[in-house]
C-alpha positions in Angstrom: 12.0 -14.7 20.9 13.2 -15.8 17.3 16.8 -16.3 19.3 15.3 -18.2 22.6 13.6 -20.8 19.8 17.0 -21.8 18.5 18.4 -22.0 21.6 15.5 -24.3 22.8 15.3 -26.3 19.4 19.5 -26.9 19.7 18.9 -27.8 23.6 15.9 -30.6 22.4 18.5 -31.7 20.1 20.9 -32.3 22.6 18.9 -33.9 25.1 17.2 -36.2 21.9 20.4 -36.9 20.6 21.3 -37.9 24.4 19.0 -39.9 25.4 18.9 -42.3 22.1 22.4 -42.6 22.2 21.7 -43.2 26.4 18.8 -45.7 26.0 20.4 -48.0 22.4 24.1 -48.3 24.2 23.1 -52.3 25.2 19.9 -54.2 23.1 17.3 -54.9 26.2 16.8 -58.4 26.7 13.5 -59.1 24.4 15.8 -57.5 21.6 18.4 -60.2 21.7 18.8 -59.9 18.3 20.0 -56.5 17.5 23.5 -55.4 16.4 24.7 -53.7 19.3 25.9 -49.8 18.8 28.9 -49.2 16.9 30.1 -46.0 15.0 27.3 -46.4 12.4 24.8 -46.2 15.0 25.8 -43.5 17.1 26.5 -41.3 13.8 23.2 -42.0 12.9 21.1 -41.4 16.1 22.7 -37.9 16.0 22.0 -37.6 12.9 18.2 -38.0 13.6 18.4 -35.7 16.5 20.7 -33.2 15.9 18.7 -31.9 12.7 15.6 -31.1 15.2 18.2 -27.5 15.9 16.6 -26.0 12.7 13.2 -27.9 13.1 11.4 -24.6 12.9 13.9 -22.9 10.0 13.5 -25.9 7.7 10.4 -28.2 9.1 10.6 -30.4 5.4 14.4 -30.8 5.1 14.1 -31.5 9.1 11.6 -34.4 9.2 13.2 -36.5 5.5 16.6 -36.4 7.6 15.7 -37.3 10.3 12.9 -40.2 8.5 16.2 -41.5 6.9 18.4 -42.1 9.6 16.0 -43.6 11.8 14.8 -45.9 9.1 18.3 -46.8 8.0 19.0 -47.1 11.6 15.9 -49.5 11.4 16.8 -51.3 8.3 20.6 -52.3 9.5 18.8 -54.3 13.1 20.0 -51.7 15.7 17.9 -51.8 18.6 14.6 -50.1 19.0 15.1 -46.8 21.4 14.7 -43.0 21.9 15.0 -42.5 18.2 11.8 -42.8 17.4 11.4 -39.6 19.9 13.8 -37.1 16.8 10.9 -39.0 14.4 8.3 -37.8 16.8 9.5 -34.4 16.9 9.8 -34.0 13.6 6.8 -35.2 12.3 4.8 -32.7 14.5 6.5 -30.0 13.4 6.5 -30.5 9.5 2.3 -31.3 10.6 2.4 -28.0 12.2 4.1 -25.5 10.3 4.0 -26.5 6.5 0.9 -26.3 4.6 -1.5 -29.4 4.0 1.0 -30.3 1.0 4.3 -30.1 2.0 3.2 -31.9 5.1 1.8 -34.6 3.9 4.3 -35.3 1.7 7.0 -34.9 4.1 4.6 -37.3 6.3 4.3 -40.2 3.6 8.0 -40.4 2.8 8.3 -41.0 7.0 6.0 -43.6 7.1 7.0 -45.4 4.3 10.5 -44.9 5.8 9.6 -45.8 8.8 7.3 -49.4 7.8 10.9 -50.3 5.6 12.5 -52.3 8.0 8.7 -54.6 8.7 8.9 -55.1 4.9 13.1 -56.3 5.2 12.2 -57.9 8.8 9.0 -59.8 6.6 11.5 -61.0 3.7 14.0 -62.4 6.0 13.9 -65.3 9.4 10.8 -63.9 10.6 8.6 -64.3 7.7 5.1 -62.5 7.7 4.6 -62.3 11.6 7.1 -59.0 11.1 4.0 -57.6 9.3 1.9 -57.5 12.7 5.0 -54.7 13.5 2.9 -52.7 10.4 0.0 -50.8 12.8 2.2 -50.1 15.8 5.0 -48.9 13.3 2.2 -46.3 11.8 1.6 -44.8 15.2 5.2 -43.1 15.5 3.8 -41.0 12.5 0.5 -40.8 12.4 -0.5 -40.0 15.5 1.5 -36.8 15.8 1.3 -35.8 12.3 -2.4 -35.7 13.3 -2.1 -33.5 15.8 0.7 -31.4 14.2 -1.8 -30.8 11.7 -4.9 -30.5 14.4 -3.1 -27.4 16.1 -1.9 -25.8 12.8 -5.1 -26.1 11.8 -6.6 -23.8 15.6 -3.6 -21.9 15.0 -4.9 -21.0 11.4 -8.6 -20.5 12.4 -7.8 -18.4 15.1 -5.2 -15.8 13.4 -8.7 -15.5 10.6 -10.7 -14.8 13.3 -7.9 -12.3 15.4 -8.3 -10.4 10.9 -12.1 -10.5 10.8 -12.4 -8.7 13.9 -10.1 -6.6 13.6 -11.4 -5.9 9.7 -14.9 -5.7 11.1 -13.8 -2.8 13.7 -11.9 -1.0 11.0 -15.1 -1.4 8.8 -17.0 0.1 11.3 -14.8 2.7 12.6 -14.4 4.0 8.8 -18.3 3.9 9.2 -18.3 6.1 12.6 -16.2 8.5 10.6 -18.2 8.8 7.6 -21.4 9.0 9.8 -19.1 12.6 11.7 -18.2 13.9 8.5 -21.4 13.6 7.3 -23.1 15.1 10.2 -20.7 18.3 10.3 -20.2 19.1 6.5 -24.6 18.8 6.0 -25.0 20.9 9.2 -22.1 24.0 8.1 -23.2 23.4 4.2 -26.4 23.6 4.9 -25.9 26.9 7.7 -23.5 28.7 5.1 -26.4 28.3 2.0 -29.2 29.7 4.2 -26.8 32.8 5.4 -25.8 33.4 1.8 -29.3 33.1 0.4 -29.8 36.0 3.4 -27.3 38.2 2.2 -28.0 37.5 -1.5 -31.3 38.4 -0.4 -30.9 41.7 1.6 -27.6 42.8 -0.6 -29.4 45.4 -3.1 -31.5 47.6 -0.1 -30.3 46.9 2.9 -25.8 46.3 2.9 -25.9 46.3 6.2 -27.3 42.8 7.2 -25.9 41.2 4.2 -22.5 42.1 5.8 -23.6 40.5 9.3 -25.0 37.6 6.9 -22.0 37.1 5.3 -20.0 37.7 9.2 -21.9 34.4 10.5 -20.6 33.2 7.1 -17.0 32.8 8.0 -17.9 31.8 11.4 -19.1 28.8 10.3 -17.8 27.8 7.5 -14.4 28.0 10.1 -16.6 25.7 13.3 -17.1 23.4 10.8 -13.6 23.8 9.1 -12.0 23.3 12.6 -14.9 20.4 13.7 -14.0 18.4 10.3 -9.7 18.8 10.7 -11.2 17.0 14.5 -12.7 14.5 12.9 -10.2 13.7 10.5 -7.5 13.5 12.8 -8.4 10.7 14.8 -7.7 9.0 11.7 -4.5 10.2 12.0 -3.6 9.7 15.1 -1.2 6.3 15.3 -1.7 6.0 19.1 -5.0 4.6 19.9 -5.1 3.9 23.0 -4.4 7.0 24.6 -6.4 9.1 22.0 -9.7 10.1 22.0 -11.8 8.3 19.7 -14.2 11.2 18.6 -13.5 14.8 17.9 -14.5 16.8 20.9 -17.9 17.6 20.5 -20.8 17.7 23.0 -24.3 19.3 24.3 -21.1 21.5 26.2 -20.9 23.3 22.7 -25.5 23.2 22.4 -25.1 27.4 22.8 -22.9 27.9 19.9 -24.7 25.3 17.6 -27.9 27.3 18.2 -25.8 30.8 17.9 -25.1 29.5 14.9 -28.7 28.2 13.4 -30.1 31.5 14.5 -27.9 33.4 11.9 -29.6 31.9 9.8 -32.7 33.0 11.1 -34.3 29.9 12.4 -35.1 30.6 16.4 -34.4 27.9 18.3 -35.6 27.6 21.7 -33.9 25.0 24.2 -35.5 23.5 27.3 -33.4 21.5 30.0 -35.0 19.4 32.7 -33.3 17.8 35.5 -29.9 18.0 37.3 -27.1 18.5 34.6 -24.3 16.1 34.8 -21.3 14.8 33.3 -22.1 12.4 30.6 -20.7 9.6 29.0 -18.4 10.6 25.6 -20.0 8.6 23.0 -23.7 9.4 24.7 -22.5 13.5 25.1 -21.5 12.8 21.2 -24.7 11.2 19.9 -26.7 13.5 22.3 -25.2 16.8 20.2 -24.8 14.5 16.7 -29.1 14.7 17.2 -30.1 17.9 18.1 -27.4 18.6 14.9 -28.6 16.6 12.5 -32.6 17.4 13.4 -31.9 21.1 13.6 -29.7 20.8 10.2 -33.2 19.5 8.9 -35.2 21.7 10.0 -32.8 24.1 7.9 -33.0 22.1 5.0 -36.5 21.1 4.3 -39.0 23.0 7.2 -39.6 25.6 6.0 -40.4 27.3 9.3 -38.8 30.1 11.2 -38.1 28.2 14.5 -37.5 24.8 16.5 -37.7 23.8 20.2 -35.0 21.2 21.8 -35.9 18.9 24.8 -32.5 18.0 26.8 -33.9 15.8 30.1 -31.5 14.8 32.3 -33.2 11.3 33.8 -32.0 9.4 36.0 -30.5 6.6 34.0 -31.8 7.8 30.7 -31.4 11.0 29.0 -34.4 12.1 26.7 -33.5 14.4 23.3 -36.5 15.9 22.0 -35.7 18.5 18.6 -39.6 19.8 17.3 -40.6 21.8 15.0 -44.0 23.2 13.4 -42.9 23.5 9.8 -44.7 22.2 6.3 -42.4 21.2 4.3 -41.0 18.1 3.5 -38.3 17.9 7.2 -35.7 15.3 6.4 -32.7 13.1 5.8 -33.8 9.3 5.1 -36.8 9.6 3.0 -34.8 10.7 0.2 -32.0 8.7 0.4 -30.3 10.6 2.6 -28.3 9.6 6.0 -29.4 12.0 8.2 -32.4 9.8 9.9 -30.7 6.5 9.4 -27.9 8.1 11.1 -29.1 9.1 13.7 -31.0 6.2 14.6 -27.7 4.0 13.7 -26.0 6.5 16.8 -28.7 5.1 18.8 -28.7 1.9 18.6 -25.6 0.8 19.0 -25.2 2.3 22.5 -28.1 0.5 22.9 -31.5 3.2 23.1 -34.6 4.0 21.8 -34.7 6.2 18.6 -37.8 8.2 17.0 -38.3 10.3 14.0 -41.8 11.4 12.3 -44.3 14.2 11.2 -46.0 15.3 14.1 -49.8 15.6 15.0 -50.9 18.9 12.0 -47.8 20.2 11.3 -44.0 20.1 11.5 -41.2 17.2 12.7 -40.2 15.5 15.6 -37.0 13.3 16.5 -37.0 12.0 19.8 -33.7 9.8 21.3 -33.8 8.0 24.2 -30.1 6.8 25.8 -28.9 5.0 28.5 -26.5 6.7 30.9 -24.8 4.6 33.5 -26.2 5.3 36.8 -22.4 5.7 37.9 -22.2 8.3 35.4 -25.0 10.2 38.5 
C-alpha cells in the first residue's frame, strides 16, 4: 500500500510538472507583459511539482519548497499557469496530514509567499490596482487548506469513534468473562463448602458417608476447574472470528448440575414443558447460568433441602423459573454480590424480562423470560 501511494504521488508530480510547462510555454494574450519562459522558469515549475512525489512523507517541507518556487516564479513575472496546482496540492497535503499548529504555520508561509508578488506589483507600474488580486490570490491557499483540515478532522473523528467502539467492546467482554468466572467459581465453591460440611459432620460416626461427600467434592472441583479453564480459554484465543465466544455450557448440562446439587443435600426437581429444541447459544448459556446461580443462592442462603426448576419451551420464548421454600436470606444482590444483578444483566442483554424476590409465605423465586427467534423453532 505504501509503495502504491509513493508511485501514485510520483506520477502526480510528473503530471503537474508537465501541465505547468505546457500551460506556460507562451504567455496568453491577456498576459502580454509576462516574461517568456526561460531555463529559470522551467526550473521553478519543475521545482514546485517534483517535491509532491514525497508529499506524504514530508508534507511541510514539500509545501515550503512548492510555495517558495511558486512565489519566485510569480515575482519574476512569468505567465500565470498550472504551476499553481502544485501549490494547491501541497497546501492540501499539509493541512490533511499535519497537526493543526504545523499545518497553520505552513499555510501562513504559503499564503505570504503567494501574495508577495501581488505586493510587488502594487509597488510597480500597476500601482494599487494590483491589490485587487489579494482576494483571488488568497483563495489558492485558503480553499485547499480548509478542505484538507476538514478531511483531517473527519478522519480523526472516525479514528476516535473506532477506538471508543473497540474500548467499549473490550470492556463489555471483560465484564462478560468476569460474570462467567463469578458464576462458575461461586457455584463450585458453594457446592464444595456444603459437601465439606457434610463430610466433617458425618466423619466421626459414619466415615463411609464422609468418603461419599469427599468424592463429590472431588467431582465438583474438577467440573468447576474445567468450566473455569474453558471460560479463560475464550480470553486467550486470538482468532475471535472462528472461535466460540462462550464456554460450552447450556441446558444440555442441566442434569450434571442437578446431580452436583443433590450431592450437597439439596434435592432439585426439574420440570420441562413444551417441545425441547435447539436454542441460540446466548439464550442457552443464559438459561443455564440463571439456573446455576439461583441454585447456588439456594445452597448458600435458603436453608432448605429442596428446590424446583421449571424450564418451559414456548413458541417464541423460553421461561426459566427456580423456586425454593426456604426460610433464610435467599440471594445475592442484597449483600452487594453479583448474583441477582448478574442474572438480570444477562436477561436484559437478550431483551428478556427478569424477576426475583421472596415468595408469599416462605421461599424465594427467580423467574426469567428469554426471547427466542422464531427461526430457531
